[in-house]
Each structure stands twice: as structure tokens, then as C-alpha cells.
C-alpha positions as CSV (number, residue, x, y, z in Angstrom):
1,S,63.4,147.1,5.3
2,F,63.3,150.9,5.8
3,F,60.7,153.1,7.1
4,K,59.8,155.7,4.3
5,T,58.6,159.1,4.7
6,K,58.5,162.6,3.1
7,L,59.1,166.0,4.4
8,R,57.9,169.0,2.9
9,L,60.3,172.1,3.0
10,R,58.9,175.6,3.6
11,E,62.5,177.2,3.3
12,P,65.3,177.0,0.9
13,F,67.3,173.9,1.8
14,D,70.5,172.6,-0.2
15,L,70.7,168.9,1.0
16,S,74.0,168.4,-1.0
17,A,75.8,171.5,0.0
18,T,74.7,170.9,3.8
19,L,76.0,167.1,4.0
20,S,79.3,167.9,2.2
21,S,79.9,171.1,4.2
22,G,82.4,169.4,6.8
23,A,80.1,169.2,9.7
24,A,79.0,165.6,9.7
25,F,81.3,162.9,8.2
26,C,79.0,160.0,7.9
27,W,77.1,161.3,4.8
28,G,77.7,159.7,1.2
29,R,77.9,156.8,-0.9
30,Y,78.7,153.3,0.5
31,N,79.2,150.0,-1.3
32,R,77.0,147.1,0.3
33,R,79.8,146.1,2.8
34,G,79.7,149.5,4.4
35,R,82.7,151.1,3.1
36,L,82.5,154.9,2.3
37,E,83.2,155.4,-1.6
38,A,82.5,159.0,-1.8
39,F,81.9,161.4,1.1
40,G,79.2,164.0,0.3
41,Q,78.1,162.5,-2.6
42,P,75.0,160.6,-3.6
43,D,74.5,157.1,-5.3
44,R,73.2,156.9,-8.8
45,D,69.5,157.2,-7.6
46,G,70.4,160.5,-5.7
47,W,70.2,158.9,-2.2
48,F,73.0,160.0,0.4
49,T,73.3,157.5,3.1
50,A,74.7,157.8,6.8
51,P,74.9,155.3,9.7
52,T,74.2,157.6,12.4
53,Y,72.4,158.0,15.6
54,G,71.8,154.3,16.3
55,C,70.5,153.7,12.9
56,V,70.9,153.8,9.0
57,L,69.5,157.0,7.2
58,R,68.9,157.7,3.7
59,L,68.1,161.2,2.3
60,R,67.2,162.3,-1.5
61,Q,65.9,165.7,-2.6
62,P,63.6,164.9,-5.6
63,S,62.5,168.8,-5.8
64,P,63.4,171.9,-4.0
65,D,60.6,171.9,-1.6
66,C,60.8,167.9,-0.8
67,L,62.9,165.5,0.9
68,E,62.4,161.9,0.8
69,I,63.6,160.1,4.0
70,E,64.3,156.3,4.8
71,S,65.3,155.1,8.1
72,S,66.2,151.5,9.4
73,K,64.2,152.5,12.5
74,D,61.0,153.9,13.0
75,R,62.2,156.0,15.8
76,V,65.6,157.9,16.0
77,E,67.0,159.0,19.4
78,P,68.9,162.3,19.1
79,A,71.2,163.2,21.8
80,G,69.9,165.4,24.6
81,L,66.1,164.8,23.7
82,P,63.7,163.2,26.3
83,R,62.2,160.8,23.7
84,P,62.9,159.3,20.3
85,L,61.6,161.1,17.1
86,P,59.9,159.9,14.0
87,P,62.2,160.0,11.0
88,A,60.9,163.2,9.5
89,D,60.9,165.0,13.0
90,F,64.3,163.9,13.6
91,I,65.4,165.2,10.3
92,K,64.0,168.6,10.9
93,W,65.9,168.6,14.2
94,H,69.2,167.3,12.6
95,F,69.3,170.2,10.1
96,R,67.8,172.8,12.8
97,M,64.7,173.6,10.7
98,E,63.0,174.8,14.0
99,E,65.1,178.1,13.2
100,S,63.8,180.5,10.4
101,L,66.8,180.4,7.8
102,R,65.1,183.6,6.4
103,D,65.6,185.2,9.9
104,V,69.1,183.8,10.3
105,V,70.3,185.1,7.0
106,R,68.8,188.5,7.5
107,R,70.5,189.1,10.7
108,I,73.9,187.9,9.5
109,S,73.8,189.6,6.3
110,A,74.4,193.0,8.3
111,D,78.1,192.1,7.3
112,A,78.4,192.3,3.5
113,H,81.0,189.6,3.2
114,V,78.7,187.2,5.0
115,A,75.8,188.6,3.1
116,A,77.6,187.6,-0.3
117,A,78.3,184.0,1.1
118,A,74.7,183.5,1.9
119,R,73.5,184.3,-1.8
120,V,76.2,181.7,-3.1
121,L,74.8,179.0,-0.8
122,P,71.2,180.1,0.1
123,G,70.0,176.6,1.4
124,L,72.9,175.7,3.5
125,R,72.2,175.0,7.2
126,L,73.8,173.9,10.2
127,I,73.9,170.2,11.2
128,R,73.5,168.7,14.9
129,V,75.9,165.9,14.9
130,E,75.8,162.9,17.4
131,P,78.2,164.2,19.9
132,V,80.6,161.0,20.2
133,E,80.7,161.0,16.5
134,C,81.6,164.6,16.1
135,L,84.3,164.5,18.9
136,L,86.2,161.4,17.1
137,A,86.0,163.0,13.7
138,F,87.6,166.1,14.7
139,L,90.1,164.5,16.8
140,A,90.9,162.6,13.8
141,S,91.0,166.0,11.6
142,P,94.5,167.7,12.1
143,Q,96.3,168.2,8.9
144,N,93.6,166.4,7.0
145,R,91.2,167.0,4.1
146,I,87.4,166.6,4.8
147,S,87.3,163.6,2.5
148,K,90.0,161.9,4.5
149,I,88.4,162.6,7.8
150,A,85.3,160.8,6.5
151,L,87.3,157.8,5.5
152,I,89.0,157.5,8.8
153,L,85.8,157.8,10.6
154,N,84.2,155.1,8.3
155,T,87.2,152.8,8.9
156,V,87.2,153.3,12.7
157,S,83.4,152.5,12.6
158,R,84.0,149.2,10.4
159,T,86.6,148.2,13.0
160,Y,85.1,149.0,16.2
161,G,81.5,150.0,15.5
162,E,78.0,148.1,15.7
163,R,76.9,146.3,12.7
164,I,73.5,147.2,11.1
165,A,72.2,144.9,8.1
166,T,69.7,146.7,5.7
167,D,68.3,145.9,2.4
168,C,71.0,148.2,0.8
169,G,73.7,146.4,2.5
170,T,75.6,146.2,5.9
171,F,76.8,149.2,7.7
172,Y,78.5,150.2,10.7
173,L,77.8,152.8,13.4
174,P,80.5,155.1,14.8
175,P,81.6,153.5,18.0
176,D,80.6,154.7,21.3
177,A,82.7,156.0,23.9
178,S,83.3,152.9,25.9
179,R,84.5,151.2,22.9
180,L,87.0,153.5,22.0
181,A,88.1,153.7,25.4
182,R,89.0,150.1,25.2
183,A,91.0,150.2,21.9
184,H,94.3,149.4,21.4
185,A,96.5,152.3,20.1
186,A,98.3,150.5,17.1
187,K,95.1,149.1,15.7
188,L,93.3,152.5,16.0
189,A,96.2,154.2,14.3
190,S,95.9,151.9,11.4
191,C,92.6,153.2,10.8
192,G,94.1,156.2,9.1
193,M,95.4,158.4,11.7
194,R,98.1,160.9,10.4
195,Y,100.0,161.0,13.3
196,G,99.9,157.4,14.0
197,V,100.2,155.7,17.5
198,P,100.7,159.1,19.5
199,Q,97.4,160.4,17.9
200,A,95.5,157.3,18.6
201,R,96.8,157.2,22.2
202,N,95.5,160.7,22.7
203,I,92.2,159.7,21.4
204,I,92.0,156.7,23.6
205,R,92.7,158.8,26.5
206,T,89.8,161.3,25.8
207,F,87.3,158.6,25.4
208,R,88.5,156.8,28.5
209,R,87.6,160.3,30.4
210,L,84.4,160.3,28.7
211,A,83.5,156.7,29.4
212,E,84.0,157.4,32.9
213,D,81.7,160.3,32.8
214,G,78.6,159.1,31.1
215,D,76.7,162.6,31.5
216,F,79.7,164.7,30.1
217,F,77.9,165.8,26.7
218,R,74.6,166.5,28.5
219,R,76.2,168.5,31.2
220,N,78.0,170.5,28.6
221,C,75.1,171.3,26.1
222,R,73.9,174.8,25.7
223,A,70.7,173.9,28.0
224,A,73.0,173.1,30.9
225,R,76.0,175.2,30.7
226,P,77.3,178.6,29.1
227,Y,79.4,178.4,26.1
228,E,82.8,179.6,27.8
229,S,82.4,176.7,30.4
230,S,81.6,174.2,28.1
231,W,84.5,175.1,25.9
232,D,86.9,174.8,28.7
233,N,85.4,171.4,29.8
234,V,85.9,169.8,26.4
235,M,89.3,171.2,25.9
236,S,90.2,169.7,29.2
237,A,88.7,166.3,28.2
238,C,90.8,166.3,24.9
239,A,94.0,165.0,25.2
240,G,96.5,166.7,22.7
241,A,93.6,168.6,21.0
242,G,93.4,172.4,20.4
243,P,90.9,175.0,20.7
244,K,89.3,174.3,17.4
245,V,88.3,171.1,18.3
246,S,86.6,172.1,21.4
247,D,84.8,174.7,19.3
248,C,83.5,172.2,16.7
249,V,82.1,170.1,19.2
250,C,80.5,173.0,21.1
251,L,79.0,174.3,17.8
252,F,77.9,171.1,16.1
253,A,77.2,168.7,19.2
254,L,76.3,170.8,22.0
255,D,74.3,173.6,20.3
256,H,76.5,176.5,21.7
257,L,76.1,178.9,18.5
258,E,78.7,181.2,19.9
259,A,81.4,178.8,18.9
260,V,83.7,180.0,16.2
261,P,86.1,177.2,15.0
262,V,89.1,178.8,13.6
263,D,90.7,176.5,10.9
264,V,92.9,177.4,8.2
265,H,90.1,178.7,5.9
266,V,88.5,180.9,8.5
267,F,91.9,182.3,9.6
268,N,92.5,183.0,5.8
269,S,89.4,184.5,5.2
270,T,89.7,186.7,8.2
271,V,93.2,188.0,7.4
272,R,91.8,188.7,3.9
273,L,88.7,190.5,4.8
274,Y,89.2,191.9,8.2
275,R,92.7,192.2,9.0
276,N,92.2,196.1,9.6
277,R,89.6,195.3,12.2
278,I,91.7,192.8,14.4
279,R,94.9,194.6,15.3
280,G,98.0,192.7,16.6
281,L,97.6,189.2,15.0
282,R,101.2,188.2,14.5
283,A,100.6,184.5,13.2
284,K,101.4,184.0,9.6
285,N,98.8,181.0,9.2
286,A,96.2,178.9,11.4
287,N,99.1,176.5,12.6
288,F,101.0,179.2,14.5
289,L,98.0,180.8,16.1
290,T,98.6,181.4,19.9
291,L,95.5,181.0,22.1
292,R,94.9,184.4,22.8
293,E,95.1,185.1,19.1
294,Y,92.8,182.5,18.3
295,R,90.3,183.7,21.1
296,R,90.7,187.1,19.7
297,I,89.4,185.9,16.2
298,G,86.4,184.1,17.8
299,D,85.8,187.1,19.8
300,F,85.6,189.5,16.7
301,Y,83.1,187.2,15.3
302,R,80.8,186.8,18.4
303,R,80.8,190.6,18.7
304,R,79.9,191.2,14.9
């Protein structure tokens, strides 16, 4: 059975926009066998479900100022915190609700383009994603749409992850680093990897390194290490991955808010809106960015 509670919201929050934003890839509609049917979409009763952080979570927003929460555990254990949290406290932490969204929007709205975006999505929040889940998803992300990344993560979870039985069906957690380190490349590739066995081998190499270093994520979070050093360390650990993967992990899993993942959308928006402010960009699209150009775009936003 699920542990049920409610959370009163003191600021604007758009659950649907936040869960479908492409930061976390476990949230959506599932069938009773744990297969993801629609990423970022609720079931017919309005519930979003996710197997994550060692349990199954369900969220519904019946009104703008209320979240309904169901959890398969009465305590959820976030990475990097000293103790498990009751589900309502975990959800506040998960969506960074200790930060005033009004203050954040006020500060970033010094830029007119960002101010316009904030008006379109006034309740969009950042998500703190479980680190192994985050890294696995973004290692599977090259040349894939958000919905495809979510399906790959779900397939890998059903192949390698821990099984959890609930009243709503059976679900599978994203596997831990040690389980991925022991995966067979051909089997992992068959989970939907766009670049097949070579990509799967790189993922396995990455998680072998992390399995040998059980404190990797803790030692590279914001509380333990500055952003530049963490970014270098994640880059070094990830076999075959580019700088964007490192920035995604730093931003969504390690609390480094300086991180700017430059994907195709960020690159295109940057060229369209700020080209005259960033001199010397030669790349025609995000796939041809040099590391130096990638860093220049990130530095531009960090300064701004």
C-alpha cells in the first residue's frame, strides 16, 4: 500500500511542465507491468508515477496550491542528505522548494528574453535527480528525443533494475552503478541505445569506474567541490561522452547551478538571441561545437 499525504504550495508550481521538462526521465504513465507508456503524462486519474530514489512515487496536482503524494515507502532517501525524509519533505527537496521561485525569477528576469520565458512557464522548477539515474539517462541521450531517452531508461530499468510490487502494479528502479558495471554490452545495447554496442561499452566502462569509487557523486557535489573541478571529474569518468553530459549531471544531480548544458536547443537560442554578444562562434550547429566554443557559451550565461 502507498503512504499518502498532501503538500500545500506557497508559490506557483506547474507539476506537468516540470516533470516533462527533460531533467528527470522516470515520470509518466505506466502500465501494471512497469512499462512506461507515456513520458511526462499522467494516467486518467491525473497521477504521475516514477520509480526513483529507491521507491515508487506518485504525484497529482488537483489545484494550483496543492500536491497529492503517494509513496511506496514512508521515508525516501535522497542522495547526499544525512537522513531519509518523509515523502512531503522529500518532494519539497526534489523540486528545490527551499528556494524562493519568485526571487529566482526576479533575478534572472534582468534579461528580457529570460523574463519572457518565465512568463510563459511561471511554475517551472528545477529537479534534483538521483545521480546514477541522471548519468545513465544522459549517457543514453545523444541524438535522441526526450521521450526516447525515457523509454531507454525504462527498458534498462526493467532489464537490470530492482523490482518493486505495489497496489498499482510492478515497477523497476533504475539500476545502481555496480549492476550496470556488470552488464553485457550486447544486452545493454538491445535496450534501445542509438549507437549500439560501442555506446553500451562506453556506458559500462563509465559505471565500472564509478562502482570502484563509491563516493564519486558525494565528493563532486556542490557542498564538497567547486563546479569547475566537478565538471572535469565527471567528464573524465564518462567514457565517450561530451561536455553536455557532464553539465547535465552537475546541474541536475550535483547541485551546481553554474552548469549550462549546451544542447541543440540552447545553441540555437543562443545564436538567434545573443549572436552579436558572443563573438567568434564558427560552429553552424551544436554537433560541431569545439570544446572552447562550448565553454564560451556557458561562460556567457554564467556571467549574465
